[in-house]
N, CA, C and O atoms as a GROMACS GRO file, in nm:
protein
  252
    1UNK      N    1  -0.882  -0.506  -0.882
    1UNK     CA    2  -0.780  -0.430  -0.844
    1UNK      C    3  -0.669  -0.530  -0.739
    1UNK      O    4  -0.705  -0.595  -0.642
    2UNK      N    5  -0.535  -0.518  -0.790
    2UNK     CA    6  -0.445  -0.608  -0.702
    2UNK      C    7  -0.333  -0.499  -0.680
    2UNK      O    8  -0.294  -0.412  -0.758
    3UNK      N    9  -0.290  -0.530  -0.546
    3UNK     CA   10  -0.191  -0.448  -0.487
    3UNK      C   11  -0.065  -0.524  -0.483
    3UNK      O   12  -0.072  -0.645  -0.459
    4UNK      N   13   0.043  -0.471  -0.501
    4UNK     CA   14   0.184  -0.545  -0.488
    4UNK      C   15   0.284  -0.463  -0.429
    4UNK      O   16   0.309  -0.362  -0.493
    5UNK      N   17   0.345  -0.478  -0.330
    5UNK     CA   18   0.437  -0.420  -0.255
    5UNK      C   19   0.583  -0.469  -0.262
    5UNK      O   20   0.615  -0.568  -0.197
    6UNK      N   21   0.678  -0.400  -0.343
    6UNK     CA   22   0.802  -0.453  -0.352
    6UNK      C   23   0.897  -0.416  -0.222
    6UNK      O   24   0.947  -0.306  -0.200
    7UNK      N   25   0.909  -0.529  -0.144
    7UNK     CA   26   0.955  -0.505  -0.029
    7UNK      C   27   1.117  -0.489  -0.028
    7UNK      O   28   1.181  -0.471   0.076
    8UNK      N   29   1.165  -0.496  -0.142
    8UNK     CA   30   1.309  -0.462  -0.144
    8UNK      C   31   1.321  -0.292  -0.164
    8UNK      O   32   1.430  -0.236  -0.151
    9UNK      N   33   1.189  -0.215  -0.198
    9UNK     CA   34   1.210  -0.087  -0.207
    9UNK      C   35   1.140  -0.021  -0.098
    9UNK      O   36   1.173   0.093  -0.064
   10UNK      N   37   1.058  -0.078  -0.049
   10UNK     CA   38   0.987  -0.036   0.083
   10UNK      C   39   1.086  -0.001   0.196
   10UNK      O   40   1.173  -0.081   0.229
   11UNK      N   41   1.072   0.118   0.253
   11UNK     CA   42   1.143   0.176   0.374
   11UNK      C   43   1.087   0.190   0.500
   11UNK      O   44   1.149   0.233   0.598
   12UNK      N   45   0.943   0.148   0.501
   12UNK     CA   46   0.858   0.151   0.611
   12UNK      C   47   0.835   0.317   0.648
   12UNK      O   48   0.841   0.359   0.764
   13UNK      N   49   0.813   0.392   0.544
   13UNK     CA   50   0.775   0.541   0.590
   13UNK      C   51   0.623   0.538   0.626
   13UNK      O   52   0.584   0.635   0.689
   14UNK      N   53   0.539   0.449   0.597
   14UNK     CA   54   0.407   0.446   0.648
   14UNK      C   55   0.316   0.542   0.574
   14UNK      O   56   0.204   0.562   0.620
   15UNK      N   57   0.359   0.609   0.451
   15UNK     CA   58   0.254   0.693   0.392
   15UNK      C   59   0.148   0.634   0.369
   15UNK      O   60   0.042   0.693   0.393
   16UNK      N   61   0.148   0.510   0.318
   16UNK     CA   62   0.046   0.429   0.268
   16UNK      C   63  -0.050   0.383   0.365
   16UNK      O   64  -0.166   0.358   0.331
   17UNK      N   65  -0.005   0.368   0.500
   17UNK     CA   66  -0.095   0.347   0.607
   17UNK      C   67  -0.156   0.476   0.630
   17UNK      O   68  -0.279   0.477   0.630
   18UNK      N   69  -0.093   0.588   0.652
   18UNK     CA   70  -0.175   0.707   0.695
   18UNK      C   71  -0.274   0.744   0.569
   18UNK      O   72  -0.376   0.812   0.587
   19UNK      N   73  -0.245   0.705   0.471
   19UNK     CA   74  -0.340   0.737   0.345
   19UNK      C   75  -0.465   0.629   0.351
   19UNK      O   76  -0.577   0.659   0.310
   20UNK      N   77  -0.439   0.528   0.396
   20UNK     CA   78  -0.520   0.405   0.349
   20UNK      C   79  -0.521   0.308   0.473
   20UNK      O   80  -0.504   0.189   0.446
   21UNK      N   81  -0.537   0.339   0.598
   21UNK     CA   82  -0.538   0.229   0.690
   21UNK      C   83  -0.616   0.109   0.688
   21UNK      O   84  -0.594   0.010   0.758
   22UNK      N   85  -0.722   0.126   0.594
   22UNK     CA   86  -0.815   0.010   0.600
   22UNK      C   87  -0.755  -0.103   0.491
   22UNK      O   88  -0.802  -0.216   0.478
   23UNK      N   89  -0.644  -0.048   0.414
   23UNK     CA   90  -0.574  -0.141   0.309
   23UNK      C   91  -0.449  -0.167   0.350
   23UNK      O   92  -0.405  -0.278   0.320
   24UNK      N   93  -0.371  -0.085   0.416
   24UNK     CA   94  -0.225  -0.121   0.445
   24UNK      C   95  -0.188  -0.107   0.590
   24UNK      O   96  -0.246  -0.021   0.656
   25UNK      N   97  -0.094  -0.184   0.649
   25UNK     CA   98  -0.028  -0.202   0.774
   25UNK      C   99   0.106  -0.204   0.762
   25UNK      O  100   0.164  -0.215   0.654
   26UNK      N  101   0.170  -0.192   0.887
   26UNK     CA  102   0.313  -0.241   0.853
   26UNK      C  103   0.321  -0.354   0.928
   26UNK      O  104   0.250  -0.365   1.028
   27UNK      N  105   0.412  -0.453   0.889
   27UNK     CA  106   0.447  -0.563   0.954
   27UNK      C  107   0.532  -0.565   1.061
   27UNK      O  108   0.567  -0.458   1.108
   28UNK      N  109   0.580  -0.692   1.120
   28UNK     CA  110   0.654  -0.689   1.249
   28UNK      C  111   0.802  -0.633   1.199
   28UNK      O  112   0.870  -0.575   1.284
   29UNK      N  113   0.850  -0.647   1.074
   29UNK     CA  114   0.970  -0.584   1.025
   29UNK      C  115   0.954  -0.440   1.005
   29UNK      O  116   1.055  -0.379   0.971
   30UNK      N  117   0.835  -0.368   1.022
   30UNK     CA  118   0.827  -0.219   0.992
   30UNK      C  119   0.793  -0.187   0.844
   30UNK      O  120   0.791  -0.072   0.801
   31UNK      N  121   0.763  -0.305   0.764
   31UNK     CA  122   0.761  -0.279   0.646
   31UNK      C  123   0.601  -0.281   0.590
   31UNK      O  124   0.518  -0.343   0.657
   32UNK      N  125   0.561  -0.216   0.474
   32UNK     CA  126   0.417  -0.199   0.439
   32UNK      C  127   0.381  -0.364   0.377
   32UNK      O  128   0.457  -0.437   0.314
   33UNK      N  129   0.259  -0.386   0.413
   33UNK     CA  130   0.182  -0.516   0.383
   33UNK      C  131   0.043  -0.476   0.356
   33UNK      O  132   0.002  -0.374   0.410
   34UNK      N  133  -0.041  -0.549   0.271
   34UNK     CA  134  -0.185  -0.519   0.268
   34UNK      C  135  -0.256  -0.614   0.366
   34UNK      O  136  -0.207  -0.717   0.412
   35UNK      N  137  -0.377  -0.565   0.391
   35UNK     CA  138  -0.471  -0.632   0.486
   35UNK      C  139  -0.559  -0.724   0.388
   35UNK      O  140  -0.631  -0.802   0.450
   36UNK      N  141  -0.567  -0.731   0.275
   36UNK     CA  142  -0.644  -0.812   0.195
   36UNK      C  143  -0.569  -0.815   0.061
   36UNK      O  144  -0.487  -0.727   0.039
   37UNK      N  145  -0.594  -0.923  -0.043
   37UNK     CA  146  -0.536  -0.942  -0.150
   37UNK      C  147  -0.594  -0.836  -0.242
   37UNK      O  148  -0.517  -0.774  -0.316
   38UNK      N  149  -0.728  -0.811  -0.243
   38UNK     CA  150  -0.772  -0.717  -0.338
   38UNK      C  151  -0.820  -0.597  -0.273
   38UNK      O  152  -0.814  -0.583  -0.151
   39UNK      N  153  -0.872  -0.501  -0.357
   39UNK     CA  154  -0.924  -0.381  -0.305
   39UNK      C  155  -1.080  -0.356  -0.374
   39UNK      O  156  -1.111  -0.375  -0.492
   40UNK      N  157  -1.156  -0.314  -0.279
   40UNK     CA  158  -1.289  -0.314  -0.313
   40UNK      C  159  -1.325  -0.174  -0.401
   40UNK      O  160  -1.241  -0.085  -0.388
   41UNK      N  161  -1.417  -0.152  -0.471
   41UNK     CA  162  -1.418  -0.048  -0.571
   41UNK      C  163  -1.433   0.079  -0.498
   41UNK      O  164  -1.396   0.180  -0.556
   42UNK      N  165  -1.483   0.088  -0.380
   42UNK     CA  166  -1.490   0.182  -0.291
   42UNK      C  167  -1.381   0.262  -0.240
   42UNK      O  168  -1.377   0.383  -0.220
   43UNK      N  169  -1.279   0.160  -0.222
   43UNK     CA  170  -1.133   0.201  -0.169
   43UNK      C  171  -1.024   0.216  -0.281
   43UNK      O  172  -0.908   0.247  -0.254
   44UNK      N  173  -1.068   0.193  -0.408
   44UNK     CA  174  -0.985   0.200  -0.499
   44UNK      C  175  -0.912   0.361  -0.508
   44UNK      O  176  -0.791   0.360  -0.535
   45UNK      N  177  -0.957   0.454  -0.494
   45UNK     CA  178  -0.931   0.586  -0.494
   45UNK      C  179  -0.811   0.614  -0.364
   45UNK      O  180  -0.719   0.695  -0.377
   46UNK      N  181  -0.831   0.539  -0.254
   46UNK     CA  182  -0.740   0.555  -0.140
   46UNK      C  183  -0.597   0.458  -0.184
   46UNK      O  184  -0.485   0.500  -0.156
   47UNK      N  185  -0.614   0.338  -0.250
   47UNK     CA  186  -0.507   0.269  -0.280
   47UNK      C  187  -0.424   0.338  -0.399
   47UNK      O  188  -0.301   0.330  -0.399
   48UNK      N  189  -0.483   0.395  -0.483
   48UNK     CA  190  -0.414   0.480  -0.596
   48UNK      C  191  -0.351   0.586  -0.516
   48UNK      O  192  -0.229   0.602  -0.531
   49UNK      N  193  -0.416   0.661  -0.433
   49UNK     CA  194  -0.334   0.775  -0.362
   49UNK      C  195  -0.228   0.726  -0.267
   49UNK      O  196  -0.129   0.798  -0.256
   50UNK      N  197  -0.231   0.641  -0.215
   50UNK     CA  198  -0.133   0.569  -0.136
   50UNK      C  199  -0.005   0.521  -0.217
   50UNK      O  200   0.111   0.537  -0.177
   51UNK      N  201  -0.040   0.463  -0.334
   51UNK     CA  202   0.070   0.431  -0.430
   51UNK      C  203   0.133   0.565  -0.473
   51UNK      O  204   0.256   0.576  -0.473
   52UNK      N  205   0.064   0.652  -0.505
   52UNK     CA  206   0.131   0.798  -0.551
   52UNK      C  207   0.209   0.856  -0.451
   52UNK      O  208   0.302   0.932  -0.481
   53UNK      N  209   0.173   0.820  -0.304
   53UNK     CA  210   0.240   0.891  -0.205
   53UNK      C  211   0.370   0.817  -0.152
   53UNK      O  212   0.451   0.870  -0.076
   54UNK      N  213   0.379   0.701  -0.196
   54UNK     CA  214   0.489   0.617  -0.140
   54UNK      C  215   0.628   0.700  -0.190
   54UNK      O  216   0.644   0.725  -0.309
   55UNK      N  217   0.708   0.732  -0.108
   55UNK     CA  218   0.836   0.792  -0.156
   55UNK      C  219   0.923   0.716  -0.231
   55UNK      O  220   1.003   0.761  -0.313
   56UNK      N  221   0.902   0.577  -0.195
   56UNK     CA  222   1.004   0.482  -0.276
   56UNK      C  223   0.925   0.425  -0.384
   56UNK      O  224   0.985   0.332  -0.439
   57UNK      N  225   0.816   0.450  -0.429
   57UNK     CA  226   0.720   0.402  -0.529
   57UNK      C  227   0.735   0.248  -0.520
   57UNK      O  228   0.768   0.188  -0.623
   58UNK      N  229   0.714   0.182  -0.405
   58UNK     CA  230   0.711   0.050  -0.359
   58UNK      C  231   0.580  -0.027  -0.392
   58UNK      O  232   0.569  -0.149  -0.390
   59UNK      N  233   0.485   0.059  -0.421
   59UNK     CA  234   0.354   0.006  -0.446
   59UNK      C  235   0.309   0.007  -0.584
   59UNK      O  236   0.315   0.112  -0.649
   60UNK      N  237   0.259  -0.113  -0.641
   60UNK     CA  238   0.225  -0.110  -0.773
   60UNK      C  239   0.072  -0.167  -0.766
   60UNK      O  240   0.034  -0.246  -0.680
   61UNK      N  241   0.001  -0.121  -0.858
   61UNK     CA  242  -0.161  -0.161  -0.860
   61UNK      C  243  -0.199  -0.204  -0.979
   61UNK      O  244  -0.180  -0.117  -1.063
   62UNK      N  245  -0.250  -0.314  -1.029
   62UNK     CA  246  -0.283  -0.368  -1.141
   62UNK      C  247  -0.437  -0.408  -1.132
   62UNK      O  248  -0.489  -0.466  -1.037
   63UNK      N  249  -0.489  -0.373  -1.232
   63UNK     CA  250  -0.644  -0.404  -1.254
   63UNK      C  251  -0.670  -0.540  -1.284
   63UNK      O  252  -0.786  -0.578  -1.304
   0.00000   0.00000   0.00000
């Protein structure tokens, strides 16, 4: 599972960080970034939930 964040859409609401702090963080510009390139199988549900919660729909997840 690979996560991509569209930084043109991200507004830094940090819903992804609140839902999955082990996967997402905000960078120096206040925009989302991933802590790792991929997601472990045990964290998949959190990554999917974070993508669903993103108000700007800036997170895409590919298998």
